[in-house]
Structure formats: structure tokens, C-alpha cells
N, C-alpha and C positions, 0 to 999 in steps of 0.2 A: 768667617768660614763656616760652612754647614757641617753638621756632625751626623749625617744620615747613617742609618744602620747599614752594615756591610755583611756579606757581599750583595751585590745587586743581582736579582734573578728575573730577567724579562719574562720567562715562562710563568713564574708564579704571579708576576704583575698582571699577566694576561688573564688568568683565571680569577684572581681576586678583583681585578678591575671590572670584569663582567658582572660579578655579584654586586659590586658597589654601584654599577650603573642601574641595575634593576631596582635597588633601593632608592636611588635618586628619582626615577620615573614615578614610582608609586607615591612618593611624597610630594613631588614638584609639578606633576602634570596639570592639576586644576589651575594653578596660577599661570602656567605656560599657555593654557587656552585663553585666559583673560588677556595675557600679554599680546598674543597674536591678534585677537579681536580688536584690541585698542590700536594696535599698529596699523591695521588694514581697514579700519572703518572709513567709509567714504567721507569726503569733505562736505559739511552741511551746506545747503543752499542759503543764500542771504535771508536772514530773518528766521531761519530754522535752527533748532537746537541740535547739537551733535547726537548721534545714536547713543553714545555712552558718555556720561558726564565725567567719568573717571573710573578708577579701579573698583571701588565699592559698588558703584552703579552698574558696571558691567557684570560684576559678580552676582549682584541681586537679580538683575534681569535674566541672566543665564540660569540661575537657580530657579526662579519663578517660572520661566518659560519652558525649561527643558529638564528640570530636576537635577539631582546629583549626577546623573549619567551625562548631562550636558557638559559638565566640567571635565569629563574624561573622554570627550569626543576626540577621535584620532589617536587614542593611546596605543592601539594595536601596532601601528607603524613604529613608534619609538620603542615599544617593548620588544618587538621582533628585531629591531635594529640595534637597540641599546646594549644588549649583552655583547655581541661582537664588537660594537663601536667602542664601548668603554674598555672592553678587553684589549682591543687594538690601541686605544688611547694610552692606557697604563703600560702596555707592552712597549709602545713607542717611547714613553718616558723612561722606562727601565733600560731600553736599548740605548737611548740618548745618553743616559748616565754611564752605561757600560763602555760606550765608544770613547768617552772622554777620560776614562780611567786608564792609567798605565799599569797599575796594580789593583787587585780586587779590593784592597783596603784604602785606596786613595779617597780623600775627602774632597768633594767638589765645592767650588765657590758658588755664590748665588747667581752670578752671570752664567756659569756653566749649567746650573739647574734650570735657568730661564731658557737656555738654548735647547736643553733636553725636552723641556715642556713644549717648545715650538715644534720640535720634531713630532711630538705626539699629535699636534694639531694637523700636520700634513697627513699623517697616517689615517686619521679618522674621517677625512673629507670624502674619500671614496664610498664609505658606508653612509655617512651622515647626509650628504646632499640629496639623494633621492628620498630618503626617509623624512627629511625636513620638509621637502616640497609636498609630499603626500599629507603629512601632519597638518601643515598650514592650510592646504585646500580643504581638508575635512573640518578644521576648526572654524573657518569662516563660512562654510556652507550653511550651517544651521542658522547663523545670524542673517544670512541673505534671504532665507525663506525658500530657497530652491534646493532640490535634492538631485544633484547630478551623479553623485557617487554613493553607492550603497555601503561602502566600507573601504578599508585600506587596499585590499586586493583588487577590487573593482576600479579604484582610483588608479592604481599602478597599471592595470590593463588598458584603461582608456588613455592614459598619458603615453604609453608605449605605442598604442594604435595610432594616436594622433600625430606624434612627432618622433617616434623611435626612441633610441637610447638618449638622444640629446634632450628630449622632452623630460625624461626622468632626471637628468642631471642639470636642469636649468637652475642657475644660481650657484654653480660650483665655485666660481671665482670669488663671489661674495662670501661663501661659506669659508673659503681659505682666508680671506681678509679678516673674517671674524675670529676664526678658531686658532690661527697660528700665533698671533701676539697674545690673545686671551689665554690660551693654554700655557704659554710661557709664564704669564703672570700667575695663573692658577696654581701650578705646581711649585713655583718658586715661593709664593706666599705661604703655601701649606708647609713646606719644609722649614721656612724661616720661623713660622709661628710654633711649629713643633719644637724647634731648638730653644726658642724663648721660654716656652711653657714647661720644658723639661727641668725638674729640680736638679740642683747641683749634685753631681755624683751619680745621677741616674741615667739610664739609657732611654733614647726616644722610643724604643720598642716597648717600654713599660709605662707609657703615657696613659693616664686615666681616661675613662670614657667621656666625662664632661669636657676634658681638655681637647680630646680628639674632635668632639662635636664642635667646640668653639673654633678650633683651627680650621676644620673643614668648612664650616659655615662662613667664616670670614674670608677664606680663600675663594669661595663662590662669589662673594660680593666683589672682591677685587677683580675676579675674572670678568664679571658682567659690567663692571665700570668701564673696562676696555672694550667689551664686545657689543654694547647696546647700539651705537650708531650703525656699524655694518649689519647688525641683526635687523634693524628697522628697514634698511635698504633691501636686505635679502628677503624679508617677508613680503614687502611690496612687489619686488621683482618676481618672486616665485608664484605669487597669486594673481599676477596681472594677465590679461588676455594675450594670446600669442600676437606678436608684432607691435605691442604697445610701446616697448622700449627697445628700439632697434640697436641703440648703442650701449645697451647693458646698463650697468649701475650708474654710469655718468648721466644718463637720461633720468633715472630715478632720483638721483641726488639733485639735479637741476630743478626738476619738477617740485620736489619737496621744499627746497630752499625758496623757490620763487613763490609758491602758493601758501606755504605754512611757516616759513622761517626756520632758523637753525634749531629752535626748540623741538621741531618735529622729529629730529634725529634721536630724541630721547623719549619718544612715545612709549608708553608701557613701562617707564622707569620704576614707578612705585610697585607694580606687579612683579617686575623682575627682581627687585631688591627684597621684597617680602618673600618671594619664592627661593631666592638664591641661598639664604642662610640655612633653612631647614633641609632643603633638597640636597645641598652639597655636604652638609653635616652628616646626613644619612648615607651619602655616597662614600665618604671617607671612612665612616665608622664601619660600613659594610666591607670596604676594602681591607681595613686593618684586621677585622675579625676573620675574614677569609684568609688573609695572609698568615695570621697566627695558626690557623687550622692547617694550612698547607705546610708551614714550617714544622708542625707537629707530625703530620703523616708522611712528609717527604723532605726531611731536613737536608738531604744532599742534592735536591733538584736545582 
């Protein structure tokens, strides 16, 4: 049984989650850029070496070719979207917990926490899908040597002009397939680890910073262990030319399996896992710090 702090406040979750999301982007975006470039690099011709030999090679080439700024390409889109996205994500988790409680002090089981986490994944998709598409297009643009978009706003304008709102939301189903189960795993793992790491007789709200960082970082790893295959499909689908995959993710999946095998569904695995721990540790630490501040200034909210 989970022993999460009570009562649950979805409103406080909203504001604290937004701050946690900003912390995540600043820490994790460089390796997110590497992940997307590895996932979307073209298949090499026979006899040719791949564009990137691996995570370190991609990191080195990006740094040498574009400098530190290259690692932060496309960050404007997630920064603009991440505050409301994580705010809505943590709000959805708080609401999911509240809906399953008969009384404010009810303790939820881990399956109930997983269900609350899945609800948060549904909530975030409306914000995340267009931001993810813009981010991916900007991240691969520099590697291709072509400059079609001058920035996030220009990319959004061109996408809307070319295909309307559907162009902005290309990849929504795959975003749902990634985020719903992964978010359930994310929040359930974090709550489980907090309970394990809380000393006997202490409250989870008094957990030390190193333990919060460890729980948040490991929750991020569990999240991405579930999310990587649909994330690979999403990145490919969102950056493909219009009309390349008429049947959606099924065409992407068939092409990847046929040409590159099952292992292609785990492209960028190393970059994702290296990024997952520090980025999500920063996210949950930011969330907990913000939550304590909100409890201090507005205890009755």
C-alpha cells in the first residue's frame, strides 16, 4: 500500500508540476537532441558508415559542428510548452488520485497510482503533440544541412500553412501510445520509491534531497523503458515527408522492422537512459520544492 501525503491538491500539483517541467528541460534537452538525431538518421547506403556511430559520436559531431547551442536546438518549443504540459501532467495525476479517493485521507494502492498516472498522460497529449513535432523537426534540421525553419514559431506557422491543425497534431496517436502507459509507470514508480526510501516513523514529505533525486531519476528510467519503442515510431512519423506513411504508425513499424530489425525500436536507448536520470531527478526535485513553497504560502489551497 502506498503512503502518499494527504490530502491531494490538483491545483498545487498544477503549479508545482510546471516548475518541475522547466527544471527537466534545462537539464535534459541536450541529450534529447542526441536521441532524436539518432532515431531519425537515414539508413546508410551499402558500404557506407552511418551518420552517427552512437551516442558519443553524435554528441561529439554536434558539439564540433554547431557548438553548445546545437545541443539546445529546438528548446524554445518545449520550454514554451513544458510549463503548461507538466503543469497539466501533474494536475492530471493529482486529479486521478483525487477521483479514486472516497475520503481525503484514503491511501491509494499502486495499481490506483498507475491509473492516476495514465490519466496524466491523456491530459498532456493535447499540449505535447504539436510541441514534440516542432522540436523534432528543428532537431533534425541542422543535421540535414538544410534550413527550412528559422525557429519554433516559423516552424509552427509553416506546418499550419501546409496542413492546418492536422499538420500540427501529426503523431498524436503515437504520443498517446507513448505517454499513457509510460506516465502510469512514471508516477507509480516515484511514489513506490518514495515509500521505500522514507525512514521508519518519518513522512514522505520529509524525504531528503538526495533521496528525492534518486527516486525521481529512477522513475524517469522506468518511464522511458516503457516509452522508447513508441517514441522511436513517433519521431520517425512526425519528421517524415507528407504522405510517406499513409497508414500511420503501422507503416512506420513495418518499415523499421523490415529494414532494420526489432533493435531499431530502441534507437537512442543510451542517450535516453543517460538523460532520463538527471532530467527527471531535477523535475521531481523542482516539483517537491515548489510544492513545499505552495504549502507554506497557501496551506488551505
